[in-house]
Backbone as JSON Lines, residues from 0, in Angstrom:
{"i":0,"aa":"X","n":[-16.47,11.13,121.01],"ca":[-15.06,11.37,121.25],"c":[-14.5,10.26,122.15]}
{"i":1,"aa":"X","n":[-13.36,9.75,121.81],"ca":[-12.72,8.69,122.58],"c":[-11.78,9.33,123.59]}
{"i":2,"aa":"X","n":[-12.15,9.26,124.85],"ca":[-11.4,9.93,125.91],"c":[-10.32,9.02,126.48]}
{"i":3,"aa":"X","n":[-9.14,9.58,126.67],"ca":[-8.03,8.85,127.25],"c":[-8.36,8.45,128.69]}
{"i":4,"aa":"X","n":[-7.97,7.22,129.06],"ca":[-8.2,6.73,130.42],"c":[-7.22,7.39,131.38]}
{"i":5,"aa":"X","n":[-7.71,7.87,132.48],"ca":[-6.85,8.48,133.5],"c":[-6.12,7.39,134.29]}
{"i":6,"aa":"X","n":[-4.94,7.69,134.75],"ca":[-4.13,6.71,135.49],"c":[-4.9,6.07,136.64]}
{"i":7,"aa":"X","n":[-5.66,6.85,137.38],"ca":[-6.38,6.31,138.54],"c":[-7.51,5.35,138.14]}
{"i":8,"aa":"X","n":[-7.86,5.3,136.85],"ca":[-8.91,4.41,136.37],"c":[-8.37,3.19,135.62]}
{"i":9,"aa":"X","n":[-7.08,3.0,135.62],"ca":[-6.48,1.89,134.86],"c":[-6.59,0.53,135.56]}
{"i":10,"aa":"X","n":[-6.96,0.53,136.83],"ca":[-7.12,-0.7,137.6],"c":[-5.86,-1.56,137.59]}
{"i":11,"aa":"X","n":[-4.72,-0.95,137.83],"ca":[-3.45,-1.66,137.88],"c":[-3.28,-2.31,139.24]}
{"i":12,"aa":"X","n":[-2.41,-3.32,139.28],"ca":[-2.11,-4.0,140.54],"c":[-1.34,-3.07,141.47]}
{"i":13,"aa":"X","n":[-1.55,-3.24,142.76],"ca":[-0.69,-2.57,143.73],"c":[0.63,-3.33,143.76]}
{"i":14,"aa":"X","n":[1.64,-2.77,144.39],"ca":[2.92,-3.47,144.51],"c":[2.73,-4.8,145.23]}
{"i":15,"aa":"X","n":[1.97,-4.81,146.32],"ca":[1.74,-6.05,147.06],"c":[1.0,-7.08,146.2]}
{"i":16,"aa":"X","n":[0.0,-6.64,145.43],"ca":[-0.72,-7.55,144.55],"c":[0.21,-8.11,143.47]}
{"i":17,"aa":"X","n":[1.06,-7.24,142.92],"ca":[2.02,-7.69,141.91],"c":[2.94,-8.76,142.48]}
{"i":18,"aa":"X","n":[3.48,-8.5,143.66],"ca":[4.44,-9.43,144.25],"c":[3.85,-10.81,144.52]}
{"i":19,"aa":"X","n":[2.55,-10.87,144.78],"ca":[1.91,-12.15,145.09],"c":[1.18,-12.75,143.89]}
{"i":20,"aa":"X","n":[1.17,-12.08,142.76],"ca":[0.48,-12.58,141.56],"c":[1.26,-13.7,140.9]}
{"i":21,"aa":"X","n":[0.54,-14.58,140.22],"ca":[1.17,-15.6,139.38],"c":[1.9,-14.88,138.26]}
{"i":22,"aa":"X","n":[3.09,-15.36,137.95],"ca":[3.92,-14.72,136.92],"c":[3.99,-15.59,135.67]}
{"i":23,"aa":"X","n":[4.3,-14.94,134.57],"ca":[4.59,-15.68,133.35],"c":[5.85,-16.52,133.61]}
{"i":24,"aa":"X","n":[5.9,-17.77,133.16],"ca":[7.09,-18.6,133.4],"c":[8.23,-18.25,132.44]}
{"i":25,"aa":"X","n":[8.62,-16.98,132.49],"ca":[9.66,-16.45,131.6],"c":[10.68,-15.69,132.44]}
{"i":26,"aa":"X","n":[11.95,-15.97,132.18],"ca":[13.04,-15.21,132.8],"c":[13.8,-14.51,131.69]}
{"i":27,"aa":"X","n":[14.12,-13.26,131.92],"ca":[14.92,-12.47,130.99],"c":[16.36,-12.46,131.5]}
{"i":28,"aa":"X","n":[17.29,-12.77,130.62],"ca":[18.71,-12.74,130.95],"c":[19.35,-11.63,130.13]}
{"i":29,"aa":"X","n":[19.98,-10.68,130.81],"ca":[20.68,-9.6,130.12],"c":[22.17,-9.89,130.13]}
{"i":30,"aa":"X","n":[22.72,-10.14,128.97],"ca":[24.11,-10.54,128.78],"c":[24.98,-9.3,128.51]}
{"i":31,"aa":"X","n":[25.55,-8.76,129.58],"ca":[26.48,-7.62,129.47],"c":[25.88,-6.41,128.75]}
{"i":32,"aa":"X","n":[24.68,-6.01,129.18],"ca":[24.01,-4.84,128.62],"c":[24.6,-3.59,129.28]}
{"i":33,"aa":"X","n":[25.1,-2.68,128.48],"ca":[25.81,-1.51,129.0],"c":[24.91,-0.36,129.4]}
{"i":34,"aa":"X","n":[23.85,-0.12,128.64],"ca":[23.02,1.06,128.85],"c":[22.09,0.88,130.05]}
{"i":35,"aa":"X","n":[22.24,1.76,131.01],"ca":[21.36,1.72,132.18],"c":[19.93,2.07,131.81]}
{"i":36,"aa":"X","n":[19.76,2.9,130.77],"ca":[18.4,3.19,130.29],"c":[17.75,1.93,129.71]}
{"i":37,"aa":"X","n":[18.53,1.13,128.99],"ca":[17.99,-0.13,128.48],"c":[17.61,-1.06,129.62]}
{"i":38,"aa":"X","n":[18.44,-1.14,130.64],"ca":[18.15,-1.99,131.79],"c":[16.84,-1.54,132.45]}
{"i":39,"aa":"X","n":[16.69,-0.26,132.66],"ca":[15.47,0.27,133.26],"c":[14.24,-0.01,132.41]}
{"i":40,"aa":"X","n":[14.38,0.13,131.1],"ca":[13.26,-0.16,130.2],"c":[12.86,-1.63,130.25]}
{"i":41,"aa":"X","n":[13.85,-2.51,130.37],"ca":[13.56,-3.94,130.48],"c":[12.79,-4.22,131.77]}
{"i":42,"aa":"X","n":[13.18,-3.59,132.86],"ca":[12.43,-3.75,134.12],"c":[10.98,-3.33,133.93]}
{"i":43,"aa":"X","n":[10.78,-2.2,133.31],"ca":[9.43,-1.68,133.13],"c":[8.59,-2.6,132.26]}
{"i":44,"aa":"X","n":[9.18,-3.13,131.2],"ca":[8.47,-4.06,130.32],"c":[8.2,-5.38,131.04]}
{"i":45,"aa":"X","n":[9.16,-5.86,131.82],"ca":[8.97,-7.09,132.59],"c":[7.81,-6.93,133.58]}
{"i":46,"aa":"X","n":[7.7,-5.77,134.19],"ca":[6.58,-5.49,135.09],"c":[5.26,-5.53,134.31]}
{"i":47,"aa":"X","n":[5.23,-4.9,133.15],"ca":[4.0,-4.82,132.36],"c":[3.48,-6.2,131.98]}
{"i":48,"aa":"X","n":[4.38,-7.17,131.77],"ca":[3.97,-8.5,131.33],"c":[4.05,-9.55,132.44]}
{"i":49,"aa":"X","n":[4.21,-9.13,133.7],"ca":[4.27,-10.05,134.84],"c":[5.32,-11.16,134.63]}
{"i":50,"aa":"X","n":[6.52,-10.75,134.29],"ca":[7.61,-11.69,134.04],"c":[8.2,-12.14,135.38]}
{"i":51,"aa":"X","n":[8.6,-13.4,135.42],"ca":[9.07,-14.03,136.66],"c":[10.32,-13.37,137.25]}
{"i":52,"aa":"X","n":[11.32,-13.09,136.41],"ca":[12.59,-12.59,136.96],"c":[13.45,-12.03,135.84]}
{"i":53,"aa":"X","n":[14.37,-11.15,136.2],"ca":[15.42,-10.67,135.31],"c":[16.75,-11.08,135.92]}
{"i":54,"aa":"X","n":[17.61,-11.69,135.11],"ca":[18.97,-12.02,135.53],"c":[19.91,-11.01,134.87]}
{"i":55,"aa":"X","n":[20.58,-10.24,135.68],"ca":[21.5,-9.21,135.21],"c":[22.92,-9.79,135.27]}
{"i":56,"aa":"X","n":[23.61,-9.83,134.13],"ca":[24.86,-10.56,134.07],"c":[26.03,-9.69,133.62]}
{"i":57,"aa":"X","n":[27.19,-9.98,134.2],"ca":[28.43,-9.3,133.81],"c":[28.38,-7.83,134.14]}
{"i":58,"aa":"X","n":[28.63,-6.99,133.13],"ca":[28.7,-5.55,133.34],"c":[27.32,-4.88,133.4]}
{"i":59,"aa":"X","n":[26.26,-5.65,133.23],"ca":[24.91,-5.08,133.29],"c":[24.7,-4.41,134.64]}
{"i":60,"aa":"X","n":[24.24,-3.16,134.61],"ca":[24.0,-2.41,135.84],"c":[22.88,-3.01,136.67]}
{"i":61,"aa":"X","n":[22.93,-2.74,137.96],"ca":[21.94,-3.28,138.89],"c":[21.32,-2.15,139.71]}
{"i":62,"aa":"X","n":[20.08,-2.36,140.16],"ca":[19.48,-1.42,141.11],"c":[20.19,-1.53,142.46]}
{"i":63,"aa":"X","n":[20.11,-0.55,143.31],"ca":[19.51,0.76,143.04],"c":[20.46,1.62,142.21]}
{"i":64,"aa":"X","n":[19.89,2.32,141.26],"ca":[20.68,3.18,140.38],"c":[19.73,4.21,139.78]}
{"i":65,"aa":"X","n":[20.04,5.48,139.95],"ca":[19.11,6.51,139.49],"c":[18.96,6.52,137.97]}
{"i":66,"aa":"X","n":[19.99,6.09,137.23],"ca":[19.88,6.04,135.77],"c":[18.94,4.91,135.34]}
{"i":67,"aa":"X","n":[18.98,3.78,136.03],"ca":[18.05,2.69,135.74],"c":[16.63,3.14,136.1]}
{"i":68,"aa":"X","n":[16.49,3.79,137.22],"ca":[15.17,4.2,137.72],"c":[14.48,5.21,136.8]}
{"i":69,"aa":"X","n":[15.26,6.0,136.04],"ca":[14.66,6.97,135.13],"c":[13.7,6.31,134.16]}
{"i":70,"aa":"X","n":[14.04,5.11,133.69],"ca":[13.16,4.43,132.75],"c":[12.37,3.3,133.4]}
{"i":71,"aa":"X","n":[12.85,2.77,134.51],"ca":[12.13,1.69,135.2],"c":[10.87,2.2,135.88]}
{"i":72,"aa":"X","n":[10.9,3.44,136.34],"ca":[9.74,4.06,137.01],"c":[9.17,3.21,138.13]}
{"i":73,"aa":"X","n":[10.05,2.62,138.95],"ca":[9.59,1.86,140.1],"c":[9.53,0.35,139.89]}
{"i":74,"aa":"X","n":[9.71,-0.11,138.66],"ca":[9.62,-1.54,138.38],"c":[10.75,-2.33,139.04]}
{"i":75,"aa":"X","n":[11.8,-1.66,139.47],"ca":[12.87,-2.36,140.19],"c":[12.41,-2.83,141.56]}
{"i":76,"aa":"X","n":[11.28,-2.31,142.03],"ca":[10.72,-2.72,143.32],"c":[9.73,-3.88,143.16]}
{"i":77,"aa":"X","n":[9.28,-4.12,141.94],"ca":[8.28,-5.16,141.73],"c":[8.86,-6.4,141.06]}
{"i":78,"aa":"X","n":[9.76,-6.23,140.12],"ca":[10.29,-7.37,139.37],"c":[11.49,-7.95,140.1]}
{"i":79,"aa":"X","n":[11.43,-9.26,140.35],"ca":[12.55,-9.95,140.99],"c":[13.76,-9.91,140.06]}
{"i":80,"aa":"X","n":[14.93,-9.69,140.65],"ca":[16.15,-9.69,139.84],"c":[17.3,-10.29,140.64]}
{"i":81,"aa":"X","n":[18.27,-10.81,139.89],"ca":[19.47,-11.38,140.47],"c":[20.64,-10.97,139.59]}
{"i":82,"aa":"X","n":[21.8,-10.76,140.2],"ca":[23.0,-10.46,139.43],"c":[23.94,-11.65,139.46]}
{"i":83,"aa":"X","n":[24.53,-11.94,138.31],"ca":[25.55,-12.98,138.17],"c":[26.8,-12.37,137.57]}
{"i":84,"aa":"X","n":[27.96,-12.81,138.05],"ca":[29.23,-12.28,137.55],"c":[29.39,-12.56,136.06]}
{"i":85,"aa":"X","n":[28.87,-13.7,135.6],"ca":[28.93,-14.04,134.18],"c":[27.57,-14.56,133.72]}
{"i":86,"aa":"X","n":[27.34,-14.43,132.44],"ca":[26.1,-14.96,131.88],"c":[26.1,-16.48,131.94]}
{"i":87,"aa":"X","n":[27.27,-17.09,131.81],"ca":[27.34,-18.55,131.88],"c":[26.86,-19.07,133.23]}
{"i":88,"aa":"X","n":[27.16,-18.34,134.31],"ca":[26.66,-18.74,135.64],"c":[25.13,-18.75,135.65]}
{"i":89,"aa":"X","n":[24.52,-17.73,135.06],"ca":[23.06,-17.66,135.01],"c":[22.49,-18.81,134.18]}
{"i":90,"aa":"X","n":[23.13,-19.09,133.04],"ca":[22.69,-20.19,132.17],"c":[22.77,-21.52,132.92]}
{"i":91,"aa":"X","n":[23.84,-21.72,133.66],"ca":[23.99,-22.96,134.43],"c":[22.87,-23.12,135.47]}
{"i":92,"aa":"X","n":[22.54,-22.03,136.17],"ca":[21.46,-22.06,137.16],"c":[20.12,-22.38,136.47]}
{"i":93,"aa":"X","n":[19.89,-21.76,135.32],"ca":[18.64,-21.99,134.59],"c":[18.52,-23.45,134.13]}
{"i":94,"aa":"X","n":[19.6,-23.98,133.62],"ca":[19.58,-25.39,133.17],"c":[19.29,-26.32,134.34]}
{"i":95,"aa":"X","n":[19.93,-26.07,135.48],"ca":[19.7,-26.9,136.67],"c":[18.25,-26.8,137.15]}
{"i":96,"aa":"X","n":[17.61,-25.67,136.85],"ca":[16.23,-25.45,137.29],"c":[15.21,-25.87,136.24]}
{"i":97,"aa":"X","n":[15.65,-26.46,135.15],"ca":[14.74,-27.0,134.15],"c":[14.18,-26.02,133.14]}
{"i":98,"aa":"X","n":[14.85,-24.9,132.93],"ca":[14.4,-23.93,131.94],"c":[14.94,-24.28,130.56]}
{"i":99,"aa":"X","n":[14.15,-24.02,129.53],"ca":[14.61,-24.03,128.16],"c":[15.16,-22.63,127.91]}
{"i":100,"aa":"X","n":[16.34,-22.55,127.3],"ca":[17.02,-21.27,127.16],"c":[17.14,-20.91,125.68]}
{"i":101,"aa":"X","n":[16.71,-19.69,125.37],"ca":[16.71,-19.22,123.99],"c":[17.43,-17.87,123.9]}
{"i":102,"aa":"X","n":[18.44,-17.81,123.03],"ca":[19.08,-16.53,122.74],"c":[18.18,-15.79,121.75]}
{"i":103,"aa":"X","n":[18.03,-14.5,121.93],"ca":[17.34,-13.67,120.94],"c":[18.45,-12.98,120.17]}
{"i":104,"aa":"X","n":[18.66,-13.46,118.95],"ca":[19.85,-13.07,118.2],"c":[19.63,-13.38,116.73]}
{"i":105,"aa":"X","n":[20.56,-12.95,115.9],"ca":[20.56,-13.29,114.49],"c":[21.58,-14.41,114.32]}
{"i":106,"aa":"X","n":[21.13,-15.52,113.74],"ca":[22.01,-16.68,113.61],"c":[21.63,-17.47,112.36]}
{"i":107,"aa":"X","n":[22.57,-18.28,111.89],"ca":[22.31,-19.1,110.7],"c":[21.16,-20.07,110.94]}
{"i":108,"aa":"X","n":[21.15,-20.7,112.1],"ca":[20.07,-21.62,112.45],"c":[19.24,-20.96,113.54]}
{"i":109,"aa":"X","n":[18.01,-20.62,113.2],"ca":[17.15,-19.91,114.14],"c":[15.71,-20.3,113.96]}
{"i":110,"aa":"X","n":[14.9,-19.88,114.91],"ca":[13.45,-19.99,114.82],"c":[12.94,-18.56,114.7]}
{"i":111,"aa":"X","n":[12.18,-18.29,113.66],"ca":[11.59,-16.96,113.54],"c":[10.62,-16.77,114.7]}
{"i":112,"aa":"X","n":[10.59,-15.59,115.26],"ca":[9.74,-15.31,116.42],"c":[8.29,-15.72,116.17]}
{"i":113,"aa":"X","n":[7.75,-15.41,115.02],"ca":[6.34,-15.72,114.74],"c":[6.1,-17.22,114.58]}
{"i":114,"aa":"X","n":[7.16,-18.03,114.45],"ca":[7.04,-19.48,114.34],"c":[7.41,-20.19,115.65]}
{"i":115,"aa":"X","n":[7.86,-19.43,116.62],"ca":[8.31,-20.02,117.89],"c":[7.1,-20.47,118.7]}
{"i":116,"aa":"X","n":[7.16,-21.69,119.22],"ca":[6.08,-22.23,120.05],"c":[6.69,-22.69,121.36]}
{"i":117,"aa":"X","n":[6.42,-21.96,122.43],"ca":[7.02,-22.27,123.73],"c":[6.17,-23.22,124.56]}
{"i":118,"aa":"X","n":[5.0,-23.6,124.06],"ca":[4.05,-24.44,124.81],"c":[3.95,-23.96,126.25]}
{"i":119,"aa":"X","n":[4.06,-24.86,127.2],"ca":[3.95,-24.46,128.6],"c":[5.27,-24.62,129.34]}
{"i":120,"aa":"X","n":[6.36,-24.61,128.61],"ca":[7.68,-24.76,129.22],"c":[8.07,-23.5,129.99]}
{"i":121,"aa":"X","n":[8.92,-23.7,130.98],"ca":[9.57,-22.56,131.62],"c":[10.7,-22.16,130.68]}
{"i":122,"aa":"X","n":[10.72,-20.88,130.3],"ca":[11.74,-20.45,129.35],"c":[12.53,-19.27,129.88]}
{"i":123,"aa":"X","n":[13.76,-19.17,129.38],"ca":[14.61,-18.02,129.63],"c":[15.0,-17.45,128.27]}
{"i":124,"aa":"X","n":[14.98,-16.13,128.2],"ca":[15.32,-15.42,126.97],"c":[16.58,-14.61,127.22]}
{"i":125,"aa":"X","n":[17.62,-14.84,126.44],"ca":[18.89,-14.14,126.61],"c":[18.98,-13.02,125.57]}
{"i":126,"aa":"X","n":[19.15,-11.8,126.06],"ca":[19.33,-10.63,125.21],"c":[20.74,-10.1,125.43]}
{"i":127,"aa":"X","n":[21.41,-9.71,124.35],"ca":[22.83,-9.39,124.44],"c":[23.18,-7.93,124.45]}
{"i":128,"aa":"X","n":[24.47,-7.72,124.53],"ca":[25.11,-6.42,124.53],"c":[24.68,-5.61,123.3]}
{"i":129,"aa":"X","n":[24.57,-4.3,123.47],"ca":[24.1,-3.41,122.42],"c":[24.96,-3.43,121.16]}
{"i":130,"aa":"X","n":[26.24,-3.73,121.28],"ca":[27.13,-3.73,120.12],"c":[27.41,-5.16,119.64]}
{"i":131,"aa":"X","n":[27.69,-6.05,120.56],"ca":[28.17,-7.39,120.21],"c":[27.09,-8.47,120.25]}
{"i":132,"aa":"X","n":[25.93,-8.16,120.79],"ca":[24.87,-9.15,120.88],"c":[25.15,-10.17,121.96]}
{"i":133,"aa":"X","n":[24.52,-11.32,121.84],"ca":[24.72,-12.41,122.79],"c":[26.05,-13.07,122.48]}
{"i":134,"aa":"X","n":[26.84,-13.31,123.51],"ca":[28.15,-13.94,123.31],"c":[27.98,-15.31,122.66]}
{"i":135,"aa":"X","n":[28.89,-15.65,121.73],"ca":[28.8,-16.92,121.0],"c":[28.81,-18.12,121.95]}
{"i":136,"aa":"X","n":[29.63,-18.09,123.0],"ca":[29.65,-19.24,123.91],"c":[28.32,-19.41,124.63]}
{"i":137,"aa":"X","n":[27.58,-18.33,124.82],"ca":[26.25,-18.42,125.43],"c":[25.26,-19.0,124.42]}
{"i":138,"aa":"X","n":[25.33,-18.53,123.18],"ca":[24.47,-19.09,122.12],"c":[24.69,-20.6,122.04]}
{"i":139,"aa":"X","n":[25.95,-21.02,122.12],"ca":[26.28,-22.45,122.05],"c":[25.65,-23.25,123.19]}
{"i":140,"aa":"X","n":[25.34,-22.59,124.3],"ca":[24.75,-23.25,125.47],"c":[23.24,-23.09,125.55]}
{"i":141,"aa":"X","n":[22.65,-22.46,124.55],"ca":[21.2,-22.28,124.52],"c":[20.55,-23.45,123.77]}
{"i":142,"aa":"X","n":[19.26,-23.64,124.02],"ca":[18.51,-24.68,123.32],"c":[18.25,-24.32,121.86]}
{"i":143,"aa":"X","n":[18.11,-23.02,121.59],"ca":[17.87,-22.55,120.23],"c":[18.01,-21.02,120.22]}
{"i":144,"aa":"X","n":[17.93,-20.48,119.02],"ca":[17.98,-19.03,118.82],"c":[16.65,-18.58,118.22]}
{"i":145,"aa":"X","n":[16.11,-17.52,118.77],"ca":[14.9,-16.89,118.24],"c":[15.34,-15.6,117.54]}
{"i":146,"aa":"X","n":[14.83,-15.38,116.34],"ca":[15.17,-14.16,115.62],"c":[13.91,-13.38,115.3]}
{"i":147,"aa":"X","n":[13.97,-12.06,115.49],"ca":[12.88,-11.16,115.15],"c":[13.05,-10.77,113.68]}
{"i":148,"aa":"X","n":[12.05,-11.04,112.83],"ca":[12.17,-10.63,111.43],"c":[12.28,-9.11,111.32]}
{"i":149,"aa":"X","n":[13.15,-8.67,110.44],"ca":[13.32,-7.23,110.21],"c":[13.3,-7.0,108.7]}
{"i":150,"aa":"X","n":[12.65,-5.94,108.29],"ca":[12.41,-5.71,106.87],"c":[13.17,-4.53,106.28]}
{"i":151,"aa":"X","n":[13.75,-3.68,107.11],"ca":[14.38,-2.47,106.62],"c":[15.87,-2.61,106.38]}
{"i":152,"aa":"X","n":[16.57,-1.49,106.43],"ca":[18.0,-1.46,106.13],"c":[18.88,-1.67,107.36]}
{"i":153,"aa":"X","n":[18.36,-1.48,108.54],"ca":[19.15,-1.64,109.76],"c":[19.24,-3.11,110.12]}
{"i":154,"aa":"X","n":[20.34,-3.49,110.74],"ca":[20.57,-4.9,111.03],"c":[20.25,-5.3,112.46]}
{"i":155,"aa":"X","n":[19.72,-4.36,113.25],"ca":[19.4,-4.73,114.63],"c":[18.37,-3.77,115.2]}
{"i":156,"aa":"X","n":[17.81,-4.18,116.33],"ca":[16.88,-3.35,117.09],"c":[17.51,-3.04,118.44]}
{"i":157,"aa":"X","n":[17.09,-1.94,119.05],"ca":[17.52,-1.66,120.42],"c":[17.07,-2.79,121.31]}
{"i":158,"aa":"X","n":[17.89,-3.14,122.29],"ca":[17.58,-4.28,123.17],"c":[16.24,-4.1,123.89]}
{"i":159,"aa":"X","n":[15.94,-2.91,124.36],"ca":[14.67,-2.75,125.08],"c":[13.48,-2.91,124.13]}
{"i":160,"aa":"X","n":[13.64,-2.53,122.87],"ca":[12.59,-2.74,121.88],"c":[12.44,-4.23,121.61]}
{"i":161,"aa":"X","n":[13.56,-4.93,121.46],"ca":[13.53,-6.38,121.23],"c":[12.83,-7.11,122.36]}
{"i":162,"aa":"X","n":[13.12,-6.72,123.58],"ca":[12.47,-7.35,124.74],"c":[10.96,-7.15,124.66]}
{"i":163,"aa":"X","n":[10.53,-5.95,124.35],"ca":[9.1,-5.67,124.26],"c":[8.43,-6.47,123.17]}
{"i":164,"aa":"X","n":[9.05,-6.57,122.01],"ca":[8.47,-7.31,120.89],"c":[8.34,-8.79,121.24]}
{"i":165,"aa":"X","n":[9.41,-9.38,121.76],"ca":[9.4,-10.81,122.06],"c":[8.41,-11.13,123.17]}
{"i":166,"aa":"X","n":[8.42,-10.34,124.24],"ca":[7.48,-10.63,125.34],"c":[6.03,-10.48,124.89]}
{"i":167,"aa":"X","n":[5.74,-9.45,124.13],"ca":[4.36,-9.28,123.65],"c":[3.95,-10.49,122.82]}
{"i":168,"aa":"X","n":[4.81,-10.92,121.91],"ca":[4.47,-12.04,121.04],"c":[4.22,-13.31,121.85]}
{"i":169,"aa":"X","n":[5.04,-13.57,122.86],"ca":[4.87,-14.78,123.67],"c":[3.67,-14.69,124.61]}
{"i":170,"aa":"X","n":[3.49,-13.57,125.26],"ca":[2.43,-13.42,126.24],"c":[1.04,-13.33,125.58]}
{"i":171,"aa":"X","n":[0.95,-12.73,124.43],"ca":[-0.37,-12.6,123.76],"c":[-0.91,-13.97,123.36]}
{"i":172,"aa":"X","n":[-0.03,-14.92,123.12],"ca":[-0.46,-16.26,122.7],"c":[-0.92,-17.12,123.88]}
{"i":173,"aa":"X","n":[-0.38,-16.85,125.06],"ca":[-0.74,-17.68,126.22],"c":[-0.8,-16.84,127.48]}
{"i":174,"aa":"X","n":[-1.79,-15.97,127.57],"ca":[-1.9,-15.16,128.79],"c":[-2.14,-16.04,130.01]}
{"i":175,"aa":"X","n":[-1.78,-15.5,131.18],"ca":[-1.98,-16.23,132.43],"c":[-3.4,-16.7,132.6]}
């Protein structure tokens, strides 16, 4: 019988260990994400993959917030985050800091996620609003667009699901 591992046996990092651990050179940028549950889920996923930082932009909610915490489950205390009044401000900071910036979106010219090769660059991934996606002016300021292949009838994925898919694909190829 295959027994489920108990939480106390998972050998997870403590908060102090997490804060001092080497992080994946990836920053997540949330472009006007409305759902606080989505924001919390992104924090939790960022914690799971040791992501460097989350940039919360525009109307995207910020901690402390009990609605974010419902899905973050404490990850707002471990994952570094910054708020910017606009996504363009965050993009400007990233460019000045030498990051390659990729919108995760559906676009005419894109790189399929499974074909994307980030090598050892510092990268930022921009995820957009639940209805409108990443703003066109932000896409225009990105280095490229990454698209997640989809096979069914729906034309999009929930943002928190998209974040999980993209991070898993990138991190599994080049773990710390």
